[in-house]
Every structure is written in C-alpha cells, then in structure tokens.
C-alpha positions in Angstrom: -0.2 0.1 -0.1 1.4 3.3 -1.1 0.7 6.0 1.6 1.3 9.8 1.4 1.4 12.0 4.6 0.4 15.6 3.9 0.3 18.9 5.9 0.3 22.6 4.4 3.7 23.5 5.1 6.4 22.8 8.0 5.8 25.0 10.9 8.7 24.5 12.9 11.0 25.4 14.8 9.0 24.3 17.5 5.7 22.2 16.2 3.8 19.3 17.6 2.3 18.6 14.2 5.6 18.5 12.1 6.4 16.3 15.2 3.7 13.9 14.7 3.8 13.6 11.0 7.5 12.7 10.7 7.5 10.1 13.7 4.8 8.3 11.4 6.2 8.9 8.2 9.8 7.7 9.4 8.0 4.5 11.8 5.9 3.5 8.9 9.4 3.3 6.4 11.4 1.7 9.2 8.5 -1.1 9.3 8.6 -1.3 5.7 6.0 0.5 4.2 5.8 2.5 1.2 5.7 6.1 2.5 6.1 9.6 1.2 5.2 13.2 2.5 3.7 15.8 0.9 3.2 19.8 1.8 1.9 22.4 -0.4 4.3 25.3 0.4 7.9 25.9 0.1 10.2 25.3 3.3 14.1 25.8 3.7 16.1 22.8 3.3 17.5 23.2 7.0 14.2 22.7 7.9 14.8 20.0 11.1 11.7 18.2 9.9 12.5 17.8 6.4 15.9 17.1 7.4 14.7 14.1 9.6 12.8 12.9 7.4 15.2 12.6 4.5 17.7 10.9 6.9 14.7 8.0 7.6 14.6 7.6 3.9 11.1 9.5 3.4 11.2 10.8 0.1 9.5 14.9 0.6 7.7 17.0 -2.2 6.6 20.1 -2.4 3.6 20.8 -4.5 3.6 24.6 -4.9 7.4 24.7 -4.8 7.9 27.7 -7.3 4.9 29.8 -7.5 4.8 33.7 -6.7 1.4 32.9 -4.5 3.7 30.7 -2.2 5.4 33.1 -1.3 2.2 35.5 -0.7 1.2 32.8 2.0 4.4 32.8 3.4 3.8 36.4 4.1 0.2 36.3 5.7 1.5 33.5 7.7 4.1 35.5 9.4 2.0 38.6 9.9 -1.3 36.4 11.4 -0.2 36.3 14.7 0.7 39.8 15.4 -2.5 41.7 14.5 -5.4 42.3 15.9 -8.4 39.7 16.1 -10.0 41.7 13.0 -7.5 42.1 11.1 -6.4 38.3 11.7 -9.8 37.4 10.2 -9.0 39.5 7.2 -5.7 37.7 6.5 -7.1 34.2 7.2 -9.3 35.2 4.8 -6.7 36.1 2.0 -5.1 33.0 3.2 -8.0 30.7 2.6 -8.1 32.7 -1.1 -4.5 31.6 -2.1 -4.8 28.2 -1.1 -7.8 27.6 -2.8 -5.8 28.9 -6.2 -3.7 25.8 -5.3 -6.8 22.7 -5.5 -6.1 21.8 -9.4 -2.3 21.8 -9.0 -3.0 18.9 -6.0 -5.2 17.4 -7.9 -2.9 16.6 -10.6 0.0 15.7 -7.7 -2.4 13.8 -6.6 -3.2 11.6 -9.7 0.1 11.6 -10.7 1.8 9.8 -7.7 -1.5 7.7 -7.2 -1.3 6.7 -3.5 -3.7 4.2 -2.4 -4.6 6.8 0.7 -3.6 10.2 1.7 -2.9 11.4 5.5 -3.6 14.7 6.1 -3.1 16.6 9.5 -4.2 20.0 11.1 -7.1 22.2 9.8 -5.6 25.1 8.0 -6.3 26.4 4.2 -3.8 24.7 3.0 -4.9 21.1 4.3 -8.5 22.1 3.5 -7.4 22.8 -0.9 -5.4 19.3 -0.5 -8.6 17.5 0.8 -10.6 19.0 -2.4 -7.5 18.1 -4.8 -7.7 14.4 -3.5 -11.1 14.0 -3.3 -11.0 15.6 -7.3 -8.4 12.6 -8.2 -10.7 10.2 -6.6 -8.0 9.1 -3.6 -9.4 8.3 -0.3 -8.4 10.5 2.4 -7.8 10.2 5.7 -8.3 13.6 7.9 -6.5 13.1 11.5 -7.2 15.8 14.0 -4.3 16.7 16.2 -6.0 19.3 18.5 -9.3 20.4 19.4 -11.9 22.5 17.7 -11.8 24.9 20.7 -7.9 24.5 21.0 -7.2 28.5 20.6 -10.0 31.3 19.4 -7.9 32.3 16.4 -8.2 28.9 14.8 -12.0 29.1 14.6 -12.2 30.2 11.3 -10.3 27.1 10.3 -12.8 25.2 11.8 -15.8 26.7 9.9 -13.9 26.5 6.6 -12.8 22.8 7.6 -16.6 21.8 8.1 -17.0 22.8 4.5 -14.4 19.7 3.0 -14.7 16.9 6.2 -17.7 15.2 3.7 -14.9 14.7 1.2 -12.9 12.7 3.7 -13.5 9.0 3.8 -12.5 8.5 7.4 -11.7 10.9 10.8 -9.5 10.4 13.3 -8.9 12.3 16.4 -6.0 11.6 19.3 -7.7 9.4 22.2 -11.6 8.4 22.9 -12.6 11.6 24.3 -11.4 13.8 21.4 -12.7 11.4 18.9 -16.4 11.8 20.6 -16.1 15.7 20.9 -14.5 16.3 17.4 -17.8 14.0 16.2 -20.3 15.7 18.1 -19.0 19.3 16.8 -18.9 18.2 13.2 -21.8 16.1 13.3 -22.9 14.6 9.5 -19.2 13.8 8.7 -17.6 10.5 9.0 -17.3 9.4 12.8 -14.4 9.8 13.9 -12.1 7.1 15.1 -8.6 6.8 17.3 -5.3 7.3 15.8 -2.8 8.4 19.2 0.0 10.0 18.9 3.2 7.8 18.3 6.2 9.0 20.0 9.9 6.8 19.2 11.2 4.7 22.0 14.0 6.5 23.9 18.0 6.6 23.0 20.4 4.5 25.3 21.3 6.3 28.0 24.7 8.7 27.9 26.5 7.0 30.5 29.3 10.5 30.5 25.9 12.6 31.7 26.5 14.0 35.0 24.5 13.2 37.9 22.0 15.6 38.9 22.0 17.2 42.8 18.0 17.9 43.6 15.3 17.5 42.0 15.0 19.5 38.5 11.8 20.3 37.0 11.2 20.6 33.1 9.2 22.4 31.1 9.5 21.6 26.8 7.1 23.2 24.7 6.5 26.6 22.6 6.8 29.4 25.0 3.1 31.1 24.3 0.1 32.3 26.0 -1.8 28.8 25.5 1.1 27.0 27.0 1.7 28.8 30.3 5.1 29.5 30.5 4.5 32.6 32.9 2.0 30.7 35.7 4.9 27.9 35.8 7.4 30.3 36.9 5.3 32.1 39.1 4.6 28.4 41.3 8.2 27.7 40.7 9.0 30.4 42.6 6.5 29.5 45.8 8.0 26.0 45.6 12.1 27.6 46.0 10.7 29.3 48.8 9.6 26.3 50.4 12.2 23.1 49.4 15.8 23.6 49.1 17.6 21.8 46.3 15.4 22.4 43.2 15.7 24.0 39.8 13.8 24.5 36.4 14.7 24.1 32.8 12.9 25.9 30.6 13.2 24.3 26.8 11.8 25.8 24.0 11.1 29.3 22.3 8.3 31.6 21.1 6.6 34.8 21.4 6.3 34.8 25.2 10.2 33.5 25.9 11.4 37.5 26.8 8.6 38.1 29.2 9.2 35.0 30.8 13.1 35.9 30.7 12.3 38.8 32.4 9.8 37.9 34.8 12.4 34.8 35.9 15.0 38.2 36.1 12.4 39.8 38.6 11.6 37.4 41.0 15.2 36.5 40.9 15.4 32.6 39.8 17.7 33.0 37.3 20.3 31.0 39.7 18.1 28.4 39.8 16.1 28.2 36.7 18.0 27.5 32.9 17.1 28.4 29.6 18.2 25.4 26.9 16.8 26.6 23.5 15.2 24.3 22.0 15.5 20.9 21.1 16.3 18.9 17.5 15.7 15.1 17.0 16.1 11.9 19.0 19.1 12.9 20.7 18.6 16.1 21.8 15.2 15.4 23.4 16.5 12.7 24.9 19.3 14.2 26.6 16.6 17.1 28.1 14.3 14.3 29.1 17.2 12.8 31.4 18.2 16.2 32.9 15.0 16.6 34.4 13.0 14.6 37.2 9.4 15.9 36.6 7.8 17.0 33.2 5.7 20.3 33.8 3.1 21.2 31.2 0.9 24.4 32.5 -1.0 24.6 29.7 -4.6 26.5 29.5 -5.6 24.3 26.3 -4.2 21.5 24.6 -4.8 18.6 22.3 -2.8 15.5 23.1 0.9 17.3 23.9 3.9 15.3 22.3 6.1 16.6 25.2 3.7 14.4 27.4 4.7 11.2 26.2 8.2 11.6 25.7 8.3 12.5 29.0 6.3 8.8 29.6 8.9 7.4 27.0 11.7 8.5 29.5 10.4 7.1 32.7 9.0 10.9 34.1 6.2 11.3 36.4 4.1 14.7 35.1 2.5 17.3 36.4 -0.1 19.1 34.2 -3.3 20.6 34.1 -6.7 18.9 33.4 -7.5 20.1 29.8 -8.3 18.8 26.2 -6.8 15.4 26.1 -4.7 15.3 28.9 -6.6 14.0 31.4 -6.5 10.5 29.1 -3.2 10.6 28.1 -1.8 10.2 31.2 -3.4 8.1 34.6 -3.6 8.8 38.2 -0.9 6.7 39.0 2.2 8.8 36.5 0.4 11.9 36.9 -0.8 14.9 38.9 -3.0 17.2 37.1 -4.1 20.4 38.1 -6.7 23.1 37.0 -5.5 25.3 34.6 -4.0 28.9 35.6 -4.3 27.6 38.9 -0.6 28.4 40.3 -1.3 27.5 44.1 -2.2 24.3 42.7 0.5 23.5 40.8 2.8 24.8 43.5 1.5 22.4 45.6 1.9 19.5 43.4 5.7 20.6 42.7 6.1 20.5 46.9 4.8 16.6 47.0 6.6 15.2 44.5 9.9 17.5 45.1 9.5 16.0 48.5 9.0 12.6 48.0 11.3 10.5 45.9 9.4 7.2 46.2 6.7 8.4 44.7 8.2 10.3 41.6 10.0 6.6 41.1 7.1 5.1 41.3 5.1 7.3 39.0 8.2 7.0 36.8 7.7 3.5 36.6 4.2 4.0 35.6 4.5 6.5 33.1 6.9 4.1 31.0 4.4 0.9 31.7 1.7 2.9 30.1 3.9 4.9 27.2 4.5 1.0 25.7 1.1 0.4 25.6 -0.4 3.4 24.2 1.9 5.3 22.4 4.8 3.4 21.2 4.9 2.3 17.5 4.9 -1.7 18.7 1.5 -0.2 20.1 0.2 2.2 17.4 1.8 0.9 14.1 -0.7 -1.9 14.0 -3.9 0.7 14.7 -2.5 3.1 11.6 -2.0 0.6 9.3 -5.5 -1.1 9.9 -7.0 2.2 9.7 -5.0 3.0 6.4 -6.2 -0.8 5.2 -10.4 0.0 5.8 -9.8 3.3 4.1 -8.8 1.7 1.0 -11.9 -1.2 1.5 -9.2 -3.7 2.4 -9.9 -3.9 6.5 -8.9 -7.3 8.1 -11.6 -8.9 10.6 -9.3 -8.5 13.7 -9.0 -5.3 15.3 -5.8 -4.2 17.0 -4.4 -4.7 20.3 -4.2 -1.3 21.3 -6.6 -0.3 24.3 -8.1 2.7 22.5 -9.1 0.3 19.3 -12.9 -0.7 19.3 -14.8 -3.8 17.5 -15.5 -0.9 15.0 -12.8 1.0 15.6 -15.2 4.2 15.3 -15.7 6.1 18.8 -17.7 9.0 17.5 -21.7 9.4 17.5 -21.8 10.2 14.0 -22.7 7.4 11.1 -22.0 9.0 7.8 -19.2 7.4 6.3 -18.3 8.1 2.2 -16.7 5.0 0.2 -15.5 5.0 -4.0 
C-alpha cells in the first residue's frame, strides 16, 4: 500500500504537528511500508523536520515549489500571529483564498503520484485545498485532527472552513476516545471520528557520561506562548523554591513569551535556579533534555494531546500538567498529577509533593513508562495505523488491533455517515 502523508507546510522550529507527521512517516518507513510526504508550501532545506524525514529515507515533495502565490502565503503566515483579531480574520480569509488557487495543482499531483491513501493533518487552508484536490483525484482521504476545535480562538475560522471539506473525507481520526467523541459531536454529519493516538519514538540508549543531577529538577518543553502557561509555571516555581531546597527548573523551547518569561524570572530572582536551554531537535537532544530533569511540567490553558507529555512518559518521568483537552486521557493517576488550568497554588503544591517524595516519583516514573509502552510506542500504535489505512481503501481485516483504545468498529464518534468510493 502506498501512503502519502500531507501537511500544508512545515511549521517549525517547534511544531507538535510536524513532530507527529515525522514520527508516523519514519516509523512506517522503518516497518517496510511505502510512504512519502508532501507539503503544499515551500520550506527551507535545513528545516529540522525535513532533514529528519530525509535521514529516515522518506521522500518529501513540495507541491507549490516555485509559485509566486506561495510567497504571498508565507507573508500572510508571518503576519497573522501579530495582528488584532479583526485584521487576523481578514488575513485568514486571504490565506484561504490563496490556498484554494492550488486545488487543481493538488489534484494533478495526487493523480500523478497515485497513492492508495492520503493522510492529512491539522486544519489550515492548505490542508483544505489538499482535501479538495484529493477528492477530485478520487484518492481516499484520512483527515487526522491533532488538536480540538476549541483549542485556540484564533483557529475558529479554520474550523469553520474545515466543516465544508470534512464530508469529502473517507475517514476522520482524533488522538483519544474523548477527543474523537467531541470532534464527532462538533462536526455531526461528517464521517465518525475514530482514534489514532500520537506515536513517540522509543528513547535512545542512556549516555553514561551524562553528569548526575543533584536535587530535583522540573522541566518545561514546549512553545513559550500564552496558551502553554510558561509564566504561571515560573510563578509556581518561585513559591516552591521558597519552601523546598535543592530544586531547579529547566525551560526548553522558544516563542513569543520567551523574553517576557526571562524578564519575569529575573524580577523574582530565579536566574540562579532557572536555566534556558533553547529548542531541541531530534531524538538525541530530546533524550538528553528528558534525562536532565526529574518531573515534566505542562501548565497549558488549552491542549490537544501534547507530544512532550508522551516523550516524558517514554523516558519514565512523572508528569504535572493541567486537566485540559486530551491530557486526562493521555495520562493516568498513577503517573501524573493534574491541576486546574491557571491554578498556580495547586501547581506549586503538586511540585512540593513530588520534590519531597523520591519514592513516589520513582513509582510514577515506572507507571509512566508502562503506559507509554501500551498506548503510544510504535509497537502499540503502528498496527492501529495500518489497520486504519486498510479500512480506508476497503481492505479492512477482520481482527481489530490489540490497542487499549481500539474498538470492534474502531469508531468512537456518534456520527454514522461515512463515504466510500
């Protein structure tokens, strides 16, 4: 079976959706499947996600490589995050109009490459153009929702536009049962959502030369923006440091709140115990960061299913996170402490508890690794993915994959409308 994984663009340097696409593609390739990746808009040749795909032997194509309209699209993309809500809507409408100009080019590309199934991720105008092009080329489509429809207010228009093209898809998937149910309820009348979890690569072997840590180190590894809550984490850490000795905080990532977070850390005199490690690229740097911390922190105000939590689970780390989006289903009470979003006091209390209890940290870490193995490892997820592809193209096997989130019908959502060609 020939599989084509698609996104509108590589959105790095920090992108959970890009990470998901790369891991799916490289793991499918390593398992012997015929897989390729296509994006609509151009990307720099040193983009870390592109480099990892090429290193994994996955061919990558750009559909609008030399189009003048793609330059306009890149300008619109750069301006959207930095404008008022009203101007953002205008720019988003313009971006949608530009992307729709590529439907015919997408159709020609898909007809020429003739994959058995096209697997698309994330709701942006480019993906909607690719869905329309795939439908016109009569290629079966799987749309994979990696967030939630109410994830961020600035994405509302994209989800409104997505509603128009979902009926063109043969299959829709979300990252957990609850997210699948929620997606099907929001988009009633479209194909019922099934579950395709995130897949995270197994950690690299430990580096024996890594220096031993002293005390307890909390770690943050995400985009530094309002929705991820980095400022609330710093405020909570300031409280913890006043109650427990020997604690430190490592902040990995970058984003629009990076400077503000550093300034806040300076004001409350955290600089001696708070370090900024930048972004990590690839498995080696990720494993090095995860092995340098004792507890992963994710204080998000909104989430789908975060890669960093599963990466921490793979490394046997306990987690303190907020009870939003897909997080409550991703973790279990044995390996994570969940607090209300924005509740700095509750977050600080959870940090004090784990900083003061090495035995509980160890038990939670063991539970985290066991849950990763059962739910999010390539061994657990790949059979579910390939079963879904076979079903999309009408070659479903009688036996359901042995994944905890697999069901006899593999559908979680409430809608019963599905398309066939």
